[in-house]
KEKE-3310 file (N, C-alpha, C; in steps of 0.2 Angstrom, whole numbers, plus 5000, padded with zeros to 4 digits):
npx = (5101:5114:5123:5138:5143:5144:5156:5162:5150:5140:5125:5111:5105:5090:5075:5080:5083:5094:5103:5103:5118:5125:5131:5120:5119:5132:5139:5137:5137:5148:5145:5150:5153:5169:5184:5198:5215:5231:5247:5257:5263:5264:5259:5248:5229:5211:5196:5182:5164:5158:5169:5177:5168:5171:5182:5190:5178:5173:5162:5157:5154:5150:5151:5144:5147:5146:5151:5143:5137:5127:5125:5126:5124:5132:5130:5128:5140:5143:5160:5175:5190:5203:5216:5216:5213:5226:5236:5236:5242:5253:5261:5274:5290:5289:5274:5267:5254:5237:5223:5208:5196:5180:5167:5163:5156:5162:5173:5175:5184:5196:5212:5221:5234:5247:5248:5239:5225:5226:5226:5216:5207:5202:5189:5179:5165:5150:5140:5123:5116:5111:5108:5110:5120:5112:5111:5110:5117:5132:5131:5137:5147:5159:5171:5175:5180:5182:5182:5182:5177:5164:5165:5177:5175:5172:5158:5153:5168:5178:5190:5208:5222:5240:5252:5266:5268:5255:5240:5227:5209:5194:5185:5194:5201:5192:5182:5188:5188:5194:5209:5214:5202:5196:5184:5182:5191:5186:5189:5185:5183:5198:5208:5203:5208:5210:5217:5218:5217:5207:5199:5192:5189:5178:5169:5166:5161:5148:5147:5146:5144:5145:5159:5175:5177:5180:5180:5179:5178:5169:5163:5151:5150:5142:5133:5123:5112:5118:5123:5126:5125:5124:5140:5153:5154:5157:5158:5156:5159:5149:5145:5134:5134:5127:5115:5105:5090:5103:5106:5109:5105:5108:5120:5134:5133:5138:5140:5141:5140:5129:5126:5113:5115:5109:5097:5084:5072:5079:5086:5089:5087:5084:5100:5115:5112:5118:5120:5122:5122:5109:5107:5099:5099:5090:5077:5066:5055:5062:5069:5068:5068:5076:5090:5093:5089:5099:5108:5106:5106:5092:5090:5097:5103:5099:5097:5088:5084:5074:5056:5042:5029:5031:5041:5049:5046:5047:5037:5042:5058:5057:5054:5068:5075:5083:5076:5075:5076:5067:5052:5055:5055:5044:5037:5040:5034:5022:5014:5007:5007:5007:5019:5026:5020:5022:5024:5026)
npy = (4868:4864:4872:4874:4871:4887:4901:4909:4925:4922:4919:4910:4914:4922:4907:4903:4913:4923:4938:4953:4963:4979:4986:4984:4982:4982:4991:4996:4985:4985:4973:4957:4948:4951:4944:4948:4943:4951:4961:4953:4943:4930:4929:4939:4940:4940:4932:4930:4925:4914:4909:4905:4895:4885:4880:4869:4865:4866:4860:4866:4864:4878:4887:4901:4916:4930:4948:4952:4947:4936:4920:4908:4890:4877:4880:4877:4880:4885:4884:4891:4888:4896:4893:4886:4897:4905:4894:4898:4907:4909:4916:4926:4925:4936:4937:4938:4942:4942:4953:4957:4965:4972:4977:4990:5007:5014:5003:4992:4981:4968:4962:4947:4936:4928:4915:4910:4913:4902:4892:4888:4887:4898:4903:4905:4911:4906:4900:4895:4886:4878:4889:4902:4915:4929:4945:4954:4946:4945:4942:4940:4935:4931:4931:4920:4917:4904:4901:4911:4929:4937:4949:4946:4938:4944:4954:4955:4952:4958:4962:4953:4953:4952:4955:4963:4970:4971:4977:4985:4984:4992:4989:4987:4996:5008:5007:5001:4990:4972:4965:4953:4945:4934:4922:4914:4917:4931:4943:4954:4969:4983:4991:5005:5022:5032:5044:5042:5055:5061:5052:5057:5070:5069:5062:5069:5080:5074:5073:5066:5068:5063:5058:5046:5032:5017:5001:5005:5010:5008:5001:4999:5014:5029:5039:5046:5053:5053:5061:5056:5057:5051:5047:5036:5021:5005:4990:4995:4995:4994:4988:4986:5000:5016:5022:5031:5039:5042:5047:5042:5045:5039:5034:5022:5008:4996:4977:4983:4982:4979:4974:4973:4986:5002:5009:5015:5025:5028:5035:5025:5029:5027:5022:5012:4995:4981:4967:4969:4966:4966:4961:4955:4971:4988:4991:4998:5011:5015:5020:5010:5010:5010:5006:4992:4974:4964:4950:4954:4953:4950:4939:4932:4914:4917:4931:4944:4956:4970:4979:4989:4997:5009:5005:5007:4998:4995:4981:4975:4975:4966:4954:4953:4947:4932:4916:4913:4927:4934:4929:4931:4945:4947:4941:4949:4963:4959:4957:4950:4952:4965:4978:4989:5005:5009:5016:5028)
npz = (5107:5116:5127:5129:5119:5115:5117:5129:5135:5124:5116:5110:5092:5090:5086:5071:5064:5058:5061:5055:5055:5052:5037:5023:5009:4993:4986:4968:4953:4939:4926:4930:4944:4953:4961:4968:4970:4977:4979:4988:4983:4970:4956:4954:4952:4944:4950:4942:4950:4941:4940:4950:4955:4947:4952:4962:4974:4990:5006:5022:5038:5051:5065:5069:5077:5083:5086:5093:5102:5099:5094:5080:5077:5068:5055:5035:5026:5008:4996:4993:4997:5007:5005:4992:4985:4985:4981:4967:4966:4974:4985:4992:4999:5010:5012:5027:5031:5029:5021:5018:5007:5009:4994:4996:5003:5012:5010:5018:5028:5035:5043:5043:5053:5041:5042:5052:5047:5038:5043:5052:5041:5032:5020:5006:5002:4994:4996:5009:5021:5007:4998:4987:4996:5003:5000:5010:5019:5015:4998:4982:4987:5002:5011:5025:5042:5053:5070:5073:5080:5069:5065:5057:5046:5028:5023:5005:4996:4988:4986:4990:5000:5001:5013:5020:5030:5046:5043:5051:5049:5048:5058:5066:5066:5066:5076:5088:5090:5094:5087:5088:5090:5096:5099:5110:5120:5124:5115:5111:5113:5112:5124:5134:5131:5139:5152:5170:5174:5164:5167:5179:5178:5169:5176:5187:5180:5176:5163:5147:5134:5118:5121:5117:5124:5126:5133:5146:5163:5175:5185:5200:5203:5206:5196:5194:5184:5173:5156:5142:5130:5113:5115:5112:5121:5121:5125:5138:5156:5166:5179:5195:5196:5200:5189:5189:5179:5168:5155:5137:5126:5108:5111:5108:5117:5115:5119:5132:5149:5162:5171:5187:5190:5195:5184:5186:5176:5166:5150:5136:5123:5104:5106:5104:5110:5107:5111:5124:5142:5153:5165:5183:5182:5187:5177:5178:5173:5162:5145:5133:5118:5108:5096:5091:5100:5100:5103:5117:5138:5151:5158:5168:5175:5192:5193:5187:5176:5183:5176:5175:5172:5167:5160:5144:5128:5113:5104:5092:5096:5104:5097:5092:5101:5109:5111:5124:5130:5127:5130:5147:5144:5140:5150:5161:5156:5159:5147:5133:5121:5119:5122:5136:5141:5128:5112:5112)
capx = (5109:5119:5129:5143:5144:5146:5160:5160:5145:5139:5120:5109:5100:5081:5076:5076:5082:5102:5103:5109:5124:5133:5127:5115:5122:5136:5142:5135:5145:5147:5149:5153:5157:5175:5186:5205:5219:5236:5250:5265:5263:5272:5259:5241:5224:5205:5192:5173:5159:5156:5179:5179:5164:5174:5185:5186:5173:5173:5156:5158:5148:5154:5148:5145:5148:5146:5154:5137:5135:5122:5129:5122:5127:5130:5130:5131:5142:5147:5162:5180:5198:5206:5221:5214:5215:5233:5240:5236:5243:5261:5264:5281:5292:5286:5268:5264:5249:5231:5218:5201:5192:5174:5165:5157:5156:5167:5181:5176:5192:5200:5217:5225:5245:5242:5246:5233:5220:5226:5227:5210:5202:5198:5183:5176:5160:5143:5131:5124:5109:5109:5105:5116:5122:5109:5116:5112:5122:5138:5131:5137:5155:5161:5176:5171:5185:5180:5186:5187:5171:5164:5170:5184:5173:5171:5158:5154:5173:5184:5197:5211:5229:5244:5254:5272:5262:5249:5234:5222:5203:5189:5182:5195:5205:5187:5178:5192:5186:5198:5211:5214:5196:5197:5179:5185:5194:5183:5194:5177:5187:5206:5205:5201:5216:5209:5219:5211:5216:5202:5189:5192:5185:5173:5165:5165:5157:5143:5146:5151:5141:5152:5164:5176:5177:5181:5181:5179:5176:5166:5156:5150:5149:5140:5133:5115:5111:5125:5122:5131:5122:5132:5146:5155:5156:5157:5162:5160:5160:5144:5141:5129:5132:5120:5114:5097:5089:5107:5103:5109:5103:5112:5128:5137:5135:5139:5143:5140:5140:5124:5120:5112:5115:5101:5095:5080:5072:5086:5084:5092:5084:5090:5106:5116:5114:5118:5126:5121:5119:5104:5105:5101:5095:5082:5075:5059:5055:5066:5068:5071:5069:5085:5089:5093:5090:5102:5112:5104:5103:5090:5087:5105:5101:5092:5098:5082:5080:5067:5053:5036:5021:5031:5046:5047:5050:5045:5037:5049:5065:5056:5058:5076:5079:5085:5066:5072:5077:5060:5052:5058:5054:5033:5032:5038:5029:5013:5009:5010:5007:5011:5023:5025:5024:5020:5029:5022)
capy = (4865:4863:4884:4872:4873:4894:4904:4913:4929:4923:4919:4908:4919:4919:4903:4903:4919:4925:4944:4958:4970:4982:4988:4978:4981:4984:4997:4990:4984:4984:4968:4952:4951:4948:4945:4949:4941:4953:4961:4949:4936:4930:4930:4944:4938:4941:4927:4930:4922:4908:4902:4901:4889:4879:4877:4861:4868:4861:4862:4864:4868:4881:4893:4910:4922:4939:4952:4955:4940:4932:4916:4901:4886:4872:4884:4873:4886:4881:4889:4888:4887:4899:4889:4886:4902:4906:4890:4898:4917:4907:4919:4926:4924:4940:4938:4938:4946:4945:4957:4955:4972:4975:4983:4995:5016:5014:4997:4988:4979:4966:4958:4940:4932:4922:4906:4910:4912:4896:4886:4891:4884:4901:4902:4912:4908:4910:4898:4896:4885:4876:4894:4907:4919:4933:4952:4957:4942:4947:4939:4935:4932:4936:4927:4915:4912:4898:4901:4920:4935:4937:4956:4944:4937:4955:4952:4957:4954:4961:4960:4949:4955:4947:4961:4962:4970:4972:4982:4988:4983:4996:4990:4987:5003:5012:5006:4998:4983:4966:4962:4944:4941:4928:4923:4911:4923:4933:4947:4959:4976:4985:4996:5014:5027:5039:5044:5043:5063:5062:5050:5058:5077:5067:5058:5075:5083:5071:5075:5062:5067:5065:5056:5040:5030:5012:4998:5012:5002:5013:4996:5003:5020:5036:5039:5048:5060:5055:5064:5053:5059:5051:5045:5028:5018:5002:4987:4998:4989:4999:4987:4987:5009:5021:5028:5033:5044:5044:5049:5040:5043:5039:5031:5016:5004:4988:4973:4981:4975:4982:4968:4973:4993:5006:5010:5019:5032:5032:5032:5021:5032:5028:5022:5005:4990:4977:4964:4973:4965:4969:4953:4959:4978:4989:4998:5003:5016:5017:5018:5005:5012:5006:5005:4986:4971:4959:4948:4959:4950:4952:4936:4924:4913:4919:4935:4945:4964:4973:4980:4990:4997:5014:5006:5008:4993:4991:4975:4975:4975:4960:4949:4949:4943:4926:4916:4914:4932:4938:4926:4932:4951:4946:4938:4955:4967:4956:4961:4946:4956:4972:4981:4994:5010:5010:5021:5034)
capz = (5107:5123:5130:5131:5112:5116:5120:5137:5134:5120:5118:5101:5090:5090:5083:5064:5064:5054:5064:5051:5057:5049:5030:5020:5006:4994:4982:4963:4950:4933:4924:4935:4952:4953:4967:4965:4976:4974:4986:4990:4977:4964:4951:4954:4947:4946:4947:4944:4953:4938:4937:4957:4957:4942:4954:4968:4980:4998:5009:5028:5045:5053:5069:5069:5084:5083:5093:5098:5107:5098:5090:5074:5078:5064:5049:5030:5020:5001:4993:4988:5002:5003:5003:4985:4979:4987:4979:4961:4966:4976:4988:4993:5006:5013:5014:5029:5034:5026:5022:5015:5007:5004:4989:5000:5004:5017:5008:5024:5028:5040:5043:5051:5049:5037:5044:5058:5041:5031:5050:5051:5035:5031:5015:5003:5001:4990:4998:5015:5020:5000:4995:4987:4998:5002:4998:5018:5022:5011:4992:4981:4988:5006:5018:5032:5046:5058:5076:5075:5077:5063:5061:5053:5039:5028:5018:4998:4996:4982:4985:4994:4998:5004:5015:5023:5038:5048:5041:5054:5048:5047:5063:5071:5066:5069:5083:5095:5090:5096:5084:5089:5089:5098:5103:5117:5122:5124:5113:5109:5113:5113:5130:5132:5131:5142:5157:5176:5178:5163:5171:5186:5177:5166:5182:5192:5174:5172:5157:5145:5129:5110:5122:5114:5133:5126:5137:5153:5170:5181:5189:5204:5201:5207:5190:5194:5176:5168:5149:5138:5121:5106:5117:5111:5125:5117:5131:5146:5162:5172:5184:5201:5194:5200:5183:5188:5176:5166:5147:5136:5119:5103:5111:5106:5121:5113:5123:5139:5155:5165:5179:5196:5188:5197:5179:5185:5172:5163:5140:5130:5114:5096:5106:5100:5115:5105:5116:5132:5150:5161:5170:5188:5183:5187:5170:5181:5171:5159:5137:5129:5112:5104:5091:5090:5102:5097:5109:5124:5139:5154:5162:5166:5179:5195:5189:5182:5178:5185:5172:5176:5169:5165:5153:5136:5125:5109:5104:5086:5096:5109:5091:5089:5105:5110:5113:5133:5134:5126:5135:5149:5144:5139:5155:5165:5155:5157:5141:5128:5114:5115:5125:5142:5139:5119:5108:5115)
cpx = (5111:5123:5132:5145:5146:5151:5158:5154:5144:5131:5116:5102:5092:5083:5073:5080:5091:5103:5108:5113:5126:5127:5126:5117:5129:5138:5139:5143:5144:5150:5145:5157:5163:5176:5194:5209:5227:5241:5257:5263:5265:5265:5250:5236:5218:5202:5186:5172:5160:5165:5178:5175:5167:5181:5187:5183:5174:5165:5158:5153:5153:5149:5149:5144:5149:5148:5150:5132:5129:5128:5124:5128:5125:5127:5131:5133:5143:5153:5168:5187:5200:5215:5221:5221:5224:5238:5241:5241:5251:5262:5269:5281:5289:5280:5267:5258:5242:5226:5212:5199:5184:5174:5158:5158:5161:5174:5181:5183:5192:5207:5217:5231:5240:5243:5241:5225:5219:5224:5217:5205:5198:5194:5181:5171:5152:5137:5130:5114:5108:5108:5109:5117:5117:5111:5116:5116:5128:5138:5134:5142:5155:5168:5173:5177:5185:5183:5187:5180:5170:5163:5176:5182:5169:5166:5156:5162:5175:5187:5203:5220:5233:5250:5260:5272:5258:5246:5226:5216:5200:5187:5187:5199:5199:5184:5182:5189:5192:5204:5213:5205:5192:5192:5178:5189:5190:5184:5188:5180:5195:5202:5206:5208:5216:5214:5214:5214:5212:5199:5188:5186:5179:5167:5163:5159:5147:5141:5149:5146:5147:5156:5168:5179:5180:5183:5180:5175:5174:5162:5157:5151:5147:5138:5124:5117:5115:5122:5128:5129:5128:5138:5147:5157:5156:5160:5165:5157:5155:5141:5139:5132:5128:5120:5105:5097:5097:5102:5111:5111:5109:5119:5129:5139:5136:5141:5145:5140:5134:5121:5122:5113:5109:5100:5088:5079:5078:5082:5089:5092:5089:5099:5110:5117:5116:5123:5125:5119:5117:5105:5107:5100:5091:5080:5068:5060:5058:5064:5071:5071:5075:5084:5091:5093:5096:5108:5115:5104:5099:5087:5096:5103:5096:5094:5095:5084:5073:5063:5046:5032:5023:5038:5043:5049:5043:5043:5040:5052:5064:5059:5062:5080:5079:5077:5070:5069:5068:5054:5052:5053:5045:5030:5032:5035:5022:5009:5012:5012:5010:5016:5023:5025:5024:5028:5027:5028)
cpy = (4867:4868:4882:4872:4882:4896:4908:4921:4928:4918:4916:4914:4916:4913:4901:4907:4920:4933:4945:4961:4971:4984:4982:4977:4981:4989:4992:4990:4983:4978:4961:4950:4948:4951:4944:4947:4945:4954:4957:4943:4935:4931:4934:4939:4938:4934:4930:4926:4915:4904:4903:4897:4882:4875:4870:4865:4864:4867:4861:4867:4871:4884:4900:4913:4928:4943:4957:4951:4939:4929:4910:4897:4879:4872:4881:4878:4879:4886:4883:4888:4892:4897:4887:4892:4905:4902:4892:4904:4916:4914:4922:4926:4928:4940:4936:4937:4944:4950:4955:4962:4973:4979:4988:5004:5018:5010:4996:4984:4974:4962:4952:4941:4929:4914:4905:4908:4905:4891:4888:4887:4888:4897:4905:4909:4911:4905:4895:4891:4882:4880:4898:4913:4927:4941:4956:4952:4943:4944:4944:4932:4936:4929:4926:4913:4912:4903:4908:4925:4937:4945:4955:4943:4944:4952:4957:4957:4954:4960:4956:4950:4953:4955:4957:4962:4973:4980:4983:4988:4988:4998:4989:4995:5010:5013:5002:4992:4978:4965:4958:4942:4935:4924:4919:4914:4928:4942:4952:4967:4977:4988:5001:5018:5031:5035:5044:5048:5064:5058:5054:5065:5078:5065:5064:5078:5080:5071:5072:5062:5069:5060:5046:5036:5020:5009:5000:5007:5009:5006:5000:5010:5026:5040:5042:5054:5060:5058:5061:5050:5055:5050:5038:5026:5010:4996:4990:4994:4995:4995:4988:4998:5010:5023:5031:5041:5047:5043:5047:5037:5042:5036:5024:5012:4996:4986:4978:4983:4981:4979:4975:4981:4996:5011:5015:5024:5032:5027:5030:5024:5031:5025:5014:5000:4984:4976:4966:4968:4967:4964:4958:4968:4980:4995:4999:5011:5020:5016:5016:5005:5013:5004:4995:4981:4966:4954:4950:4953:4955:4947:4932:4921:4915:4925:4939:4953:4964:4977:4982:4993:5005:5013:5003:5003:4991:4984:4973:4973:4971:4955:4948:4948:4936:4923:4916:4920:4934:4936:4929:4941:4953:4947:4946:4961:4967:4960:4955:4947:4962:4974:4987:5000:5013:5013:5029:5041)
cpz = (5114:5124:5129:5126:5111:5118:5124:5133:5128:5121:5110:5100:5090:5084:5074:5061:5063:5054:5057:5054:5053:5043:5030:5015:5002:4986:4974:4958:4944:4929:4930:4939:4949:4959:4964:4970:4973:4980:4983:4987:4970:4955:4952:4949:4951:4944:4947:4946:4949:4938:4942:4958:4952:4947:4960:4975:4988:5002:5017:5031:5050:5060:5069:5076:5080:5088:5098:5102:5105:5091:5084:5077:5071:5059:5045:5026:5013:4999:4995:4996:5000:5001:4995:4981:4980:4983:4970:4961:4967:4979:4991:5000:5011:5015:5021:5038:5030:5026:5016:5013:5004:4998:4997:5001:5006:5018:5016:5024:5035:5037:5049:5048:5046:5038:5048:5052:5036:5038:5052:5046:5033:5022:5011:4999:4998:4992:5007:5014:5011:4996:4995:4992:4997:5002:5006:5021:5018:5004:4989:4983:4994:5009:5024:5036:5052:5063:5078:5076:5072:5057:5057:5046:5035:5025:5010:5000:4987:4981:4992:4994:5004:5005:5020:5032:5040:5047:5045:5049:5048:5057:5069:5073:5069:5074:5090:5094:5090:5090:5083:5087:5091:5100:5112:5123:5123:5119:5107:5103:5113:5119:5127:5135:5135:5151:5164:5176:5171:5165:5174:5183:5173:5168:5186:5188:5175:5164:5150:5137:5124:5113:5119:5123:5129:5132:5146:5157:5173:5184:5197:5209:5206:5200:5188:5190:5174:5161:5145:5131:5117:5111:5114:5117:5125:5126:5138:5150:5168:5177:5188:5198:5195:5193:5181:5184:5172:5157:5143:5127:5113:5103:5109:5115:5119:5117:5131:5142:5161:5173:5184:5194:5190:5188:5179:5183:5167:5154:5138:5122:5111:5102:5105:5105:5113:5110:5121:5135:5155:5168:5179:5189:5183:5184:5174:5178:5164:5150:5136:5121:5109:5098:5087:5099:5101:5101:5115:5128:5146:5157:5160:5175:5184:5195:5184:5181:5182:5177:5176:5171:5163:5160:5146:5134:5120:5108:5097:5090:5101:5104:5090:5094:5105:5113:5122:5132:5132:5128:5143:5150:5143:5147:5158:5164:5155:5153:5137:5122:5111:5119:5133:5140:5131:5115:5107:5114)
residu = (MET:PRO:SER:ARG:GLN:LEU:PRO:PRO:GLY:GLN:GLN:LEU:ALA:ALA:ARG:GLY:LYS:TRP:PRO:VAL:VAL:GLY:GLU:ARG:ARG:ALA:LEU:PRO:VAL:GLU:GLY:PRO:TRP:THR:VAL:GLU:ILE:CYS:GLY:ALA:VAL:GLU:ALA:ALA:ARG:THR:TRP:THR:LEU:ASP:GLU:LEU:GLN:ASN:LEU:PRO:THR:VAL:GLU:ARG:VAL:VAL:ASP:ILE:HIS:CYS:VAL:THR:ARG:TRP:SER:LEU:LEU:ASP:VAL:PRO:LEU:GLN:GLY:ILE:LEU:LEU:GLN:THR:LEU:LEU:ASP:CYS:VAL:ARG:PRO:GLN:ALA:ARG:ALA:ARG:PHE:ILE:SER:PHE:VAL:ALA:HIS:THR:GLU:ARG:GLN:HIS:SER:THR:SER:LEU:PRO:LEU:ASP:GLU:ALA:LEU:ALA:LEU:ASP:SER:LEU:VAL:VAL:TRP:SER:ALA:TYR:GLY:LYS:PRO:LEU:SER:GLU:GLU:HIS:GLY:GLY:PRO:LEU:ARG:CYS:VAL:VAL:PRO:GLY:LYS:TYR:PHE:TYR:LYS:SER:VAL:LYS:TRP:LEU:ARG:ARG:ILE:GLU:LEU:LEU:GLU:GLU:ASP:ARG:LEU:GLY:TYR:TRP:GLU:ARG:GLU:ALA:GLY:TYR:HIS:ASN:GLY:ALA:ASP:PRO:TRP:LYS:GLU:GLU:ARG:PHE:ALA:ALA:SER:GLY:VAL:THR:ARG:GLN:GLN:MET:ARG:ARG:LEU:VAL:GLU:SER:ARG:ASP:TRP:SER:GLY:GLN:THR:LEU:LEU:ALA:VAL:GLN:ALA:ALA:GLY:TRP:GLU:LEU:ALA:GLY:LEU:VAL:ALA:ARG:ASN:ALA:ALA:LEU:ARG:ALA:ALA:ASP:PHE:ARG:THR:ALA:CYS:LEU:ARG:ASP:ALA:ASP:PHE:GLY:GLY:ALA:ASN:LEU:SER:ASN:GLY:ARG:PHE:GLU:ASP:ALA:ASP:LEU:ARG:GLY:ALA:SER:PHE:ARG:ASP:ALA:ASP:ILE:GLU:GLY:CYS:ASP:PHE:SER:GLY:ALA:ASP:LEU:ARG:GLY:ALA:ASP:LEU:ARG:ALA:LEU:SER:MET:LEU:GLY:VAL:THR:PHE:VAL:ALA:GLY:ALA:LYS:GLN:ALA:SER:PHE:ASP:GLU:ARG:THR:ARG:PHE:PRO:LEU:GLU:LEU:ILE:THR:GLN:LEU:ALA:ASP:ASN:GLN:ALA:GLY:PHE:VAL:ARG:HIS:GLN:LEU:GLY:ASN:LYS:GLU:GLY:THR:ALA:GLY:GLY:GLU:GLY)
# end
């Protein structure tokens, strides 16, 4: 597919793969799966999956854009329009927002302005690619909101609630995800609330362990030897920074920008680096035994990451990369079948 169809910062998922992000299963239920619509409506109602499938169904082809920078284009879905369900319950005039709630241990949820959810032709979906949704992808029932990052499309949909005031969802509230979620505007994360004085002390100490620094702006900084174990550094900007021998073990670095950074000897062991951009970065001697490689970029145009024989990069993570990224990494490591550094 031509890249012009992709929002900025996105890349196509590896051929034939629909990556699994987040939880993989719902809480168990007794009896048939149901979904309820309640809140600011004239007539709250609950449907079983069979009852939903007896209502007027639709087929739609949508593009999926994950906040961790992978995309799937032209995904065929079958389900029912949100508008059809709302016509059955008649939203009250005070209903201005809509919340989708999952049947999970954390009660994952998300919300949108009601008018926007309807304008985007939001769906309640039970089938993809002509087959019932698998559990790991939200089956038996999930919502799909076209035109938004996919965290707005809640898996294992159990309740839809009409609200007078907005209610931030799980990822927006707990992980700092942007409430707008427009992929064409790259609305991925909310800004960090750290003051300049606090940031100055952190830079001086070189110890960011356990800190929450969303979207921290550290481009070009001298941070050699930084210790940031188990820190929340989503959407951090480390472009051209010196991070030699930094320790990011267990940190959440999703959507981080590391273009042209000096990462020689840096450790990303057990870190979340989904969606990170390492194009042009020096990764010689780096430990890339991370949790996931979904949406990671190592080459973009003429900008290429550097590896050597000491770079640790497990084969199973290479297979998660988009095709062009995987091919580049294998070439850099000089091993078509294995990985540099092994698992030692």
